[in-house]
C-alpha positions as CSV (number, residue, x, y, z in Angstrom):
1,M,-43.6,-56.2,-27.7
2,K,-41.6,-53.7,-29.9
3,K,-43.0,-50.6,-27.9
4,T,-41.9,-52.2,-24.5
5,V,-38.4,-52.9,-25.9
6,S,-38.3,-49.2,-27.1
7,Y,-39.4,-47.9,-23.8
8,L,-36.6,-50.0,-22.1
9,L,-34.0,-48.8,-24.5
10,V,-34.8,-45.4,-23.9
11,I,-34.7,-45.9,-20.0
12,L,-31.3,-47.7,-20.3
13,L,-29.9,-44.9,-22.4
14,A,-31.1,-42.2,-20.0
15,V,-29.5,-44.0,-16.9
16,T,-26.2,-44.6,-18.9
17,L,-26.1,-40.9,-19.7
18,A,-26.5,-39.9,-16.3
19,V,-24.0,-42.2,-14.5
20,S,-21.3,-41.5,-17.2
21,M,-21.2,-37.6,-16.6
22,G,-17.8,-36.2,-15.7
23,G,-16.6,-35.2,-12.1
24,A,-19.0,-36.2,-9.4
25,A,-22.1,-36.7,-11.6
26,F,-25.3,-38.5,-10.4
27,A,-28.9,-38.8,-11.5
28,A,-31.3,-37.1,-9.2
29,T,-34.6,-38.8,-7.9
30,G,-38.1,-37.6,-8.8
31,A,-39.2,-39.6,-11.5
32,D,-36.3,-38.8,-13.8
33,S,-37.7,-35.2,-14.3
34,I,-34.2,-33.7,-13.6
35,S,-30.5,-34.7,-13.8
36,T,-27.6,-33.5,-11.9
37,S,-23.8,-33.6,-11.7
38,V,-21.4,-32.4,-9.1
39,K,-17.8,-31.5,-9.5
40,I,-15.3,-30.9,-6.5
41,S,-11.8,-29.7,-6.5
42,P,-9.8,-30.5,-4.7
43,A,-11.4,-33.8,-3.7
44,S,-9.7,-34.1,-0.5
45,L,-8.3,-31.7,2.4
46,T,-6.0,-32.0,5.2
47,G,-8.4,-30.3,7.6
48,A,-11.2,-27.6,7.3
49,G,-10.7,-25.5,4.3
50,T,-12.4,-24.3,1.0
51,V,-13.0,-26.1,-2.2
52,N,-14.5,-25.3,-5.7
53,V,-17.8,-26.9,-6.4
54,T,-20.0,-26.7,-9.5
55,V,-23.5,-28.1,-9.4
56,T,-25.4,-28.6,-12.8
57,V,-29.0,-29.0,-12.8
58,T,-30.9,-30.1,-16.1
59,N,-34.7,-30.2,-16.6
60,T,-35.4,-33.4,-18.9
61,G,-39.0,-33.2,-18.3
62,P,-41.8,-30.8,-18.7
63,P,-41.3,-27.2,-17.6
64,I,-41.0,-26.6,-13.9
65,S,-40.9,-23.7,-11.5
66,N,-39.7,-22.6,-8.0
67,V,-36.4,-24.7,-8.4
68,V,-34.2,-24.4,-5.4
69,L,-30.8,-26.1,-4.9
70,K,-30.0,-26.7,-1.2
71,Y,-26.4,-27.4,0.1
72,P,-25.5,-30.4,2.3
73,S,-25.7,-29.9,6.1
74,P,-24.3,-28.1,8.2
75,T,-24.1,-25.5,5.4
76,D,-27.7,-25.8,4.4
77,T,-27.7,-22.7,2.2
78,E,-30.7,-22.6,-0.3
79,V,-29.9,-21.0,-3.8
80,P,-33.1,-20.2,-6.1
81,L,-32.8,-21.3,-9.7
82,D,-36.4,-20.3,-10.5
83,A,-38.4,-21.6,-13.4
84,M,-36.6,-24.2,-15.7
85,A,-38.1,-24.9,-19.4
86,T,-37.8,-28.4,-20.8
87,G,-34.1,-29.2,-21.7
88,E,-32.8,-26.1,-19.8
89,T,-29.5,-26.4,-17.8
90,K,-28.5,-24.1,-15.0
91,E,-25.3,-24.2,-13.0
92,R,-24.2,-23.0,-9.5
93,V,-20.5,-22.3,-9.2
94,D,-18.9,-21.6,-5.7
95,A,-15.2,-21.2,-5.8
96,N,-14.9,-21.0,-2.1
97,W,-17.4,-23.4,-0.5
98,A,-16.3,-23.7,3.3
99,I,-15.6,-27.2,4.5
100,S,-15.6,-27.9,8.3
101,E,-13.7,-30.6,10.0
102,D,-17.0,-32.7,10.5
103,M,-17.9,-32.7,6.8
104,L,-14.6,-34.5,5.9
105,G,-14.9,-38.3,5.2
106,R,-18.8,-38.5,5.4
107,E,-21.5,-38.6,2.6
108,L,-22.7,-35.4,1.4
109,K,-25.6,-34.6,-1.0
110,F,-27.1,-31.5,-2.7
111,M,-30.9,-31.4,-2.7
112,V,-33.1,-30.0,-5.4
113,Y,-36.7,-28.8,-4.8
114,W,-39.3,-27.7,-7.5
115,T,-42.9,-27.4,-8.3
116,S,-44.3,-29.3,-11.3
117,Q,-47.0,-28.4,-13.7
118,D,-49.7,-29.8,-11.7
119,G,-48.5,-27.9,-8.5
120,T,-47.1,-30.9,-6.9
121,Q,-43.9,-30.3,-4.7
122,K,-41.1,-32.6,-5.7
123,S,-37.6,-33.1,-4.7
124,G,-34.4,-34.9,-5.8
125,S,-30.8,-35.2,-4.7
126,T,-27.5,-35.9,-6.2
127,Q,-25.8,-39.1,-5.5
128,G,-23.8,-38.9,-2.4
129,F,-20.3,-37.9,-2.7
130,T,-17.3,-37.7,0.0
131,I,-14.4,-35.1,0.4
132,A,-11.6,-37.3,1.8
133,R,-9.5,-36.4,4.8
134,Q,-5.9,-36.0,3.4
135,Q,-2.8,-36.6,5.4
136,S,-0.9,-33.4,5.8
137,N,2.1,-32.9,3.9
138,L,4.0,-29.8,4.7
139,N,6.7,-29.2,1.9
140,V,8.0,-25.7,1.3
141,T,10.9,-25.5,-1.1
142,G,13.0,-22.5,-2.2
143,S,16.1,-21.3,-4.2
144,A,18.2,-18.1,-4.4
145,S,20.5,-16.8,-7.2
146,A,22.5,-13.6,-8.0
147,S,23.0,-12.3,-11.4
148,A,26.7,-12.2,-10.6
149,Q,29.2,-13.3,-7.9
150,Q,32.4,-11.5,-9.2
151,I,31.8,-7.7,-9.6
152,K,33.4,-4.3,-9.3
153,K,32.7,-1.9,-6.5
154,G,29.5,0.0,-7.2
155,D,28.1,-2.7,-9.7
156,K,24.2,-3.8,-9.2
157,V,23.6,-7.2,-8.5
158,K,19.9,-8.7,-9.1
159,F,18.9,-11.3,-6.6
160,N,16.2,-13.9,-7.6
161,F,14.3,-15.8,-4.9
162,S,11.8,-18.6,-5.4
163,I,9.6,-20.2,-2.9
164,K,7.2,-23.0,-3.8
165,N,4.5,-24.8,-1.7
166,A,5.1,-28.4,-2.9
167,G,3.0,-29.9,-0.2
168,N,-0.7,-30.0,0.6
169,V,-1.1,-27.4,3.4
170,R,-1.5,-23.8,2.9
171,V,1.2,-21.5,3.8
172,D,0.3,-18.0,5.3
173,T,2.3,-15.0,6.6
174,G,5.3,-15.7,4.6
175,Y,8.2,-13.3,4.2
176,L,11.8,-13.1,3.3
177,N,15.0,-11.9,5.0
178,A,18.4,-11.9,3.3
179,P,21.0,-10.2,5.4
180,P,23.2,-8.2,5.0
181,I,20.6,-6.7,2.4
182,E,18.6,-3.9,3.9
183,G,20.4,-4.5,7.3
184,G,18.7,-7.8,7.5
185,A,15.0,-6.4,7.4
186,Q,12.3,-8.0,5.4
187,I,12.6,-7.4,1.8
188,G,9.6,-7.7,-0.7
189,E,5.9,-8.2,0.5
190,T,4.4,-10.7,2.9
191,F,2.7,-13.5,1.0
192,S,0.5,-16.7,1.2
193,L,0.8,-19.9,-0.9
194,D,-1.9,-22.5,-1.7
195,P,-0.6,-25.9,-2.3
196,G,1.1,-26.2,-5.6
197,S,1.7,-22.3,-5.9
198,E,5.0,-20.5,-6.1
199,K,6.3,-17.0,-5.2
200,K,8.9,-15.4,-7.1
201,M,10.8,-12.3,-6.1
202,E,13.4,-9.9,-7.4
203,Y,15.6,-7.4,-5.5
204,T,18.5,-5.3,-6.9
205,V,21.3,-4.0,-4.7
206,T,24.3,-1.7,-5.3
207,V,27.2,-3.7,-3.9
208,N,30.3,-1.7,-2.6
209,E,32.0,-4.6,-0.7
210,S,32.2,-8.3,-0.5
211,M,29.3,-10.0,1.4
212,N,27.7,-13.3,2.0
213,V,23.9,-13.1,1.4
214,Q,22.1,-15.4,3.6
215,P,18.3,-15.4,2.7
216,V,15.9,-17.0,5.2
217,V,12.1,-17.8,4.5
218,T,9.7,-17.5,7.5
219,Y,6.2,-18.8,7.2
220,T,3.2,-20.2,9.3
221,A,1.3,-23.4,8.5
222,A,-1.5,-24.8,10.5
223,G,-0.9,-22.3,13.0
224,Q,2.9,-22.9,13.7
225,Q,5.8,-20.9,12.4
226,Y,8.6,-22.2,10.4
227,T,11.9,-20.9,8.8
228,L,13.6,-22.2,5.5
229,P,17.2,-21.1,4.9
230,L,18.0,-20.8,1.3
231,D,21.3,-21.2,-0.4
232,T,24.1,-18.5,0.8
233,L,25.2,-16.3,-2.0
234,G,28.7,-15.0,-1.8
235,I,29.4,-11.8,-3.6
236,T,33.1,-10.8,-4.3
237,V,34.1,-7.2,-4.8
238,D,37.3,-7.1,-6.9
239,A,39.9,-5.9,-4.6
240,S,41.4,-3.4,-6.8
241,S,38.0,-1.6,-7.1
242,Q,37.5,-1.4,-3.5
243,Q,38.7,1.6,-1.2
244,G,41.1,0.7,1.4
245,S,40.9,1.5,5.1
246,F,43.2,1.4,8.0
247,T,43.6,2.2,11.7
248,V,46.5,3.6,13.6
249,K,47.1,3.2,17.2
250,A,49.8,4.9,19.4
251,S,51.0,4.1,22.9
252,V,53.8,5.3,25.1
253,N,56.3,3.9,27.5
254,K,55.4,6.5,30.3
255,S,52.8,9.1,30.4
256,Q,54.6,11.6,32.8
257,V,58.2,13.1,32.2
258,T,60.4,15.8,33.3
259,Q,60.9,19.0,31.4
260,G,62.7,18.1,28.1
261,G,62.5,14.4,28.9
262,T,62.1,12.0,26.0
263,V,59.1,9.6,25.6
264,Q,59.1,6.4,23.4
265,F,56.2,6.3,21.2
266,N,55.1,2.9,19.5
267,L,53.0,2.8,16.6
268,R,50.8,0.0,14.8
269,V,48.9,0.4,11.6
270,D,46.4,-2.3,10.8
271,N,45.0,-2.8,7.1
272,T,41.5,-3.3,8.0
273,G,40.1,-3.1,4.7
274,P,39.9,-5.3,1.5
275,S,42.7,-3.6,-0.6
276,Q,46.4,-3.8,-0.7
277,L,48.0,-0.7,0.8
278,T,51.3,0.7,-0.5
279,G,53.4,3.7,0.4
280,L,52.7,3.8,3.9
281,A,54.0,6.9,5.6
282,V,53.8,8.3,9.3
283,K,54.3,11.9,10.4
284,D,54.7,12.9,14.1
285,F,53.1,15.8,15.8
286,A,55.9,18.0,14.6
287,G,55.8,16.9,11.0
288,N,58.9,14.7,11.2
289,T,58.7,11.2,9.4
290,V,58.4,8.1,11.6
291,P,59.9,4.8,10.2
292,V,57.5,2.0,10.0
293,S,58.0,-1.5,8.4
294,P,56.7,-2.8,6.3
295,T,55.3,0.0,4.0
296,S,53.0,-2.4,2.0
297,L,50.2,-4.2,3.7
298,A,47.9,-6.9,2.4
299,P,44.3,-7.0,3.8
300,G,44.8,-8.1,7.5
301,E,48.3,-7.3,7.8
302,Y,50.1,-4.6,10.2
303,A,53.0,-2.4,10.3
304,T,54.9,-1.1,13.5
305,G,57.0,1.9,14.1
306,L,59.1,3.2,17.0
307,T,60.4,6.6,17.9
308,E,61.7,8.4,20.7
309,L,60.8,12.1,21.1
310,P,61.5,15.0,23.6
311,V,58.4,16.3,25.2
312,T,58.6,19.9,26.6
313,A,55.0,20.5,27.3
314,S,51.9,18.7,28.7
315,G,49.4,17.9,26.0
316,S,47.8,15.2,23.6
317,Y,50.0,13.9,20.9
318,S,49.2,12.1,17.9
319,F,50.4,10.8,14.5
320,R,49.1,11.0,11.0
321,V,49.4,8.1,8.5
322,T,49.0,8.2,4.6
323,A,48.9,5.4,2.1
324,S,47.4,4.5,-1.1
325,D,45.0,1.5,-1.9
326,A,45.0,-0.7,-5.1
327,A,42.4,1.5,-6.7
328,G,44.7,4.5,-6.6
329,N,43.0,6.2,-3.6
330,N,44.8,8.3,-1.4
331,L,44.0,7.6,2.2
332,S,44.9,9.2,5.5
333,A,44.2,8.4,9.2
334,T,45.1,10.3,12.4
335,S,46.2,7.9,15.3
336,N,44.7,8.2,18.9
337,A,45.6,11.0,20.9
338,V,48.1,10.2,23.7
339,D,48.0,12.4,26.8
340,I,51.4,13.2,28.3
341,T,52.2,15.3,31.4
342,V,55.4,17.2,32.1
343,D,56.1,17.8,35.7
344,G,55.1,21.1,36.8
345,D,52.6,21.7,34.1
346,P,49.2,20.3,35.1
347,A,47.3,21.2,31.9
348,A,46.9,17.7,30.8
349,S,45.6,14.5,32.2
350,P,48.1,11.5,32.6
351,S,47.9,9.1,29.8
352,G,46.2,5.9,30.5
353,Q,43.7,7.6,32.9
354,P,40.2,8.4,32.0
355,T,39.9,12.1,31.0
356,S,37.2,14.6,32.5
357,D,37.7,17.1,29.7
358,T,34.4,16.8,27.6
359,S,36.4,17.8,24.4
360,K,38.6,14.6,25.0
361,M,35.9,12.1,25.9
362,L,35.2,11.0,22.4
363,K,38.1,10.3,20.2
364,L,37.3,10.4,16.5
365,N,39.4,8.6,13.9
366,M,38.7,8.9,10.2
367,S,40.0,7.2,7.2
368,L,39.1,8.2,3.6
369,P,40.5,9.0,0.2
370,T,41.6,12.8,-0.1
371,E,43.4,13.4,-3.2
372,N,42.5,13.5,-7.0
373,I,39.3,12.0,-6.7
374,P,37.2,12.0,-10.0
375,V,33.9,13.7,-9.5
376,P,31.0,13.5,-9.4
377,T,31.2,10.5,-7.1
378,D,30.5,9.0,-3.5
379,I,33.2,8.1,-1.4
380,T,33.2,5.9,1.8
381,A,34.6,7.3,5.1
382,R,35.8,4.8,7.8
383,I,35.0,5.8,11.2
384,E,36.2,4.8,14.5
385,V,34.8,6.4,17.8
386,T,36.4,5.6,21.1
387,N,34.7,6.5,24.6
388,Q,37.6,7.6,26.6
389,S,35.7,8.7,29.7
390,E,34.4,6.8,32.8
391,Q,30.8,7.1,31.7
392,D,28.5,5.5,29.0
393,I,27.9,8.2,26.3
394,S,24.5,7.9,24.2
395,N,23.1,9.8,21.0
396,I,26.5,9.7,19.5
397,V,26.6,11.6,16.0
398,V,29.4,11.9,13.4
399,S,29.2,14.6,11.0
400,A,31.4,16.2,8.0
401,V,31.4,20.0,8.4
402,D,32.0,22.4,5.5
403,G,31.5,26.0,6.7
404,D,28.0,26.2,7.9
405,T,26.9,23.0,6.3
406,A,26.9,19.8,8.3
407,K,26.1,16.3,6.9
408,T,25.6,13.4,9.2
409,L,27.7,10.5,8.3
410,S,26.7,7.8,11.1
411,T,25.0,7.7,14.3
412,L,25.3,5.3,17.3
413,A,22.8,4.8,20.1
414,S,25.3,4.4,23.0
415,L,29.0,3.5,23.6
416,A,30.3,2.1,26.9
417,A,33.1,3.5,28.9
418,G,36.5,2.6,27.4
419,Q,34.8,0.8,24.3
420,S,35.4,1.7,20.7
421,N,33.1,1.1,17.6
422,Q,33.8,1.2,13.9
423,M,31.2,2.7,11.3
424,Q,31.3,4.1,8.0
425,G,29.6,6.9,6.2
426,T,29.0,8.1,2.5
427,I,30.1,11.5,1.2
428,H,29.2,12.9,-2.2
429,L,31.7,14.9,-3.8
430,T,31.4,17.5,-6.6
431,E,34.3,19.7,-6.0
432,D,37.3,20.4,-3.9
433,V,36.3,20.8,-0.1
434,N,37.8,21.0,3.2
435,Y,36.0,19.0,5.8
436,V,36.2,19.1,9.6
437,F,34.8,16.0,11.0
438,T,33.1,16.1,14.2
439,V,31.7,13.5,16.8
440,T,28.9,14.8,19.6
441,G,27.3,12.8,22.3
442,Q,25.5,13.0,25.8
443,L,26.5,12.0,29.1
444,P,24.1,10.4,31.5
445,D,23.6,13.7,33.3
446,G,22.7,15.4,30.0
447,T,26.3,17.1,29.5
448,L,26.9,17.3,25.9
449,V,30.4,16.3,24.6
450,E,32.0,17.1,21.4
451,S,35.6,16.3,19.6
452,S,36.5,17.4,16.1
453,T,39.5,16.6,13.9
454,A,41.7,19.0,11.9
455,S,40.4,20.2,8.7
456,V,40.9,17.6,6.1
457,P,41.3,19.0,2.4
458,I,40.0,16.9,-0.2
459,T,40.9,17.5,-3.8
460,T,39.0,16.4,-7.0
461,V,39.6,16.1,-10.8
462,P,36.9,16.1,-13.4
463,A,35.8,12.5,-14.3
464,E,36.9,11.2,-17.8
465,P,34.1,11.2,-20.4
466,E,32.6,7.7,-20.7
467,G,31.9,7.9,-24.4
468,I,29.2,9.4,-26.8
469,S,26.3,10.9,-25.0
470,S,22.9,9.2,-25.7
471,A,21.6,12.5,-27.3
472,L,24.6,12.6,-29.6
473,L,24.1,8.8,-30.5
474,G,20.5,9.4,-31.1
475,V,21.5,12.3,-33.8
476,I,23.8,10.1,-35.4
477,I,21.2,7.5,-35.7
478,I,18.7,9.7,-37.3
479,L,21.3,11.0,-39.7
480,I,22.4,7.6,-40.9
481,A,18.4,6.7,-41.3
482,I,18.2,9.9,-43.4
483,A,21.3,9.1,-45.6
484,A,19.9,5.5,-46.2
485,V,16.5,6.7,-47.3
486,A,18.1,9.3,-49.6
487,V,20.2,6.5,-51.3
488,F,17.2,4.3,-51.6
489,L,15.3,7.0,-53.3
490,G,18.1,7.9,-55.6
491,I,18.4,4.3,-56.7
492,Y,14.7,4.0,-57.3
493,L,14.4,7.3,-59.3
494,A,17.3,6.3,-61.5
495,R,15.8,3.0,-62.3
496,Q,12.3,4.8,-63.1
497,R,14.1,7.3,-65.5
498,K,15.9,4.4,-67.2
499,K,12.6,2.5,-67.7
500,N,10.8,5.6,-68.9
501,R,13.8,6.1,-71.6
502,E,13.4,2.5,-72.8
503,R,9.6,2.8,-73.2
504,A,10.0,6.2,-75.1
505,A,12.5,4.5,-77.6
506,E,10.3,1.4,-77.9
507,R,7.2,3.8,-79.0
508,T,9.4,5.5,-81.3
509,K,10.7,2.5,-83.0
510,N,7.0,0.9,-83.2
511,A,5.6,4.2,-84.5
512,Q,8.1,4.1,-87.5
513,S,7.1,0.2,-88.3
514,G,3.3,1.3,-88.0
515,Q,2.6,-0.6,-84.8
516,Q,0.8,1.1,-81.8
517,V,2.2,1.2,-78.6
518,S,0.7,1.9,-75.3
519,P,1.9,4.2,-72.7
520,S,3.1,1.5,-70.6
521,G,5.4,0.2,-73.5
522,R,3.2,-2.7,-74.7
523,V,2.6,-3.3,-78.5
524,R,-1.1,-3.0,-79.2
525,P,-2.6,-5.7,-81.8
526,P,-4.2,-4.3,-84.7
527,S,-7.9,-3.3,-84.2
528,M,-10.7,-5.6,-85.1
529,S,-12.1,-3.2,-87.8
530,A,-8.7,-3.1,-89.4
531,A,-8.3,-6.9,-89.5
532,R,-11.9,-7.4,-91.0
533,R,-11.5,-4.6,-93.8
534,P,-12.0,-6.5,-97.2
535,A,-9.1,-6.4,-99.6
536,P,-9.9,-4.4,-102.9
537,D,-10.5,-7.6,-104.9
538,D,-13.1,-8.7,-102.4
539,E,-15.0,-5.3,-102.9
540,E,-15.2,-5.9,-106.6
541,G,-16.0,-9.5,-106.5
542,R,-14.0,-12.4,-107.7
543,P,-14.9,-13.9,-111.2
């Protein structure tokens, strides 16, 4: 009776251990010769996908051989586990077990086959388990931030973007655009996000003018493409640090006059930049001052001028305007050229009519700082190109020419007849220079057209030192460190000399009193032989 109870307790304990194993753990069949457990992660999918599976097989009986683990149908993959000694455990880990649509929601089992010691073929299986079909939840969130929103021209701004897959559907082919950064092109790498994962990106940009950055995340999920706009980031450049710009337009009351007749010229100067303009001054083609009002313009404001001048020869007439911006940059620009014909002198085309002269088909208007610029530095040239012909002009290139050296400032694929386009380019300055700005293009029949400005002198001044150089600062730090070490050593040596003098004095004092002093300054006790030496009375004996 006691043996029967013992057997029942052992069987009950074995079943309890098998059922209580973590994850998806089940007892296998086959006379309890083996036990198995299965762990699945995740336990549910929204559709076909992959899971991480770990199957554990433990031999709880005598040694067995030819052990094989077989995956559920339709996978049916067989994995050999070879021989297993008594008590031995083996694991099969598959981080990417492919689950098809028809496997979701139905019972699955792993099978185990082995050969017992007597040669009998046996098999068992894990308890059935199910990978549930989960309802799709597409939830992608994102955020955007900037290291600064109020800056000076030329400051660097670091943008941080975060995209998180808060749903249960995998996200693929994700990418980020943040116009006007990189002209609106993709920034950073293409990415994928598993459910619960997050992608963080950083991008640093040198900002020269105020802008609104509008980041947008594009991604694909379940075969469809989606977009996620993030927060718009406004970056404001201090107006006092921005380079100003303006345009000048001239018009006339008539384009044809008699010899010596007068023409009324109307001028308009528009502040097209972000900076306040002051000291506005206009010179006509003869170098005379033309009155304009007002002479100070806030961004977006304009000034007008009117003058009546005698014209004695046919030609193109333009005006030159100068001003200063809030940063102290001296700016200059030339107006459009106005064609005027004098009776009996057919040299110029009438104003207001398209010109057939290829040198006048493209009009170039430049605005840039020109005086006392600290170097080395980069300056921005504001460019306006106008097509004054009756034909479209393509392959337009604006260049800055200094002697035999030409630097391309900007390009334009095409410009329709009568249309204008505003661009900008960057010029690196290290010294005084005289630039002639040119614009070239091509007519539909292949004819090349070109126009140039007069020479524009640019004067520079050395930049003020920005403080102690890093090399000099390094030398100063080293000298301070050496001085600190010298002071410390001096204090230490002084203390040592003082201790040595005190020890020497102590030894002298003790020597005079008959005491022994060690080199360290400690007083030695009398030796044992001296302490035990008998007194003279003891040597002679007591009565």
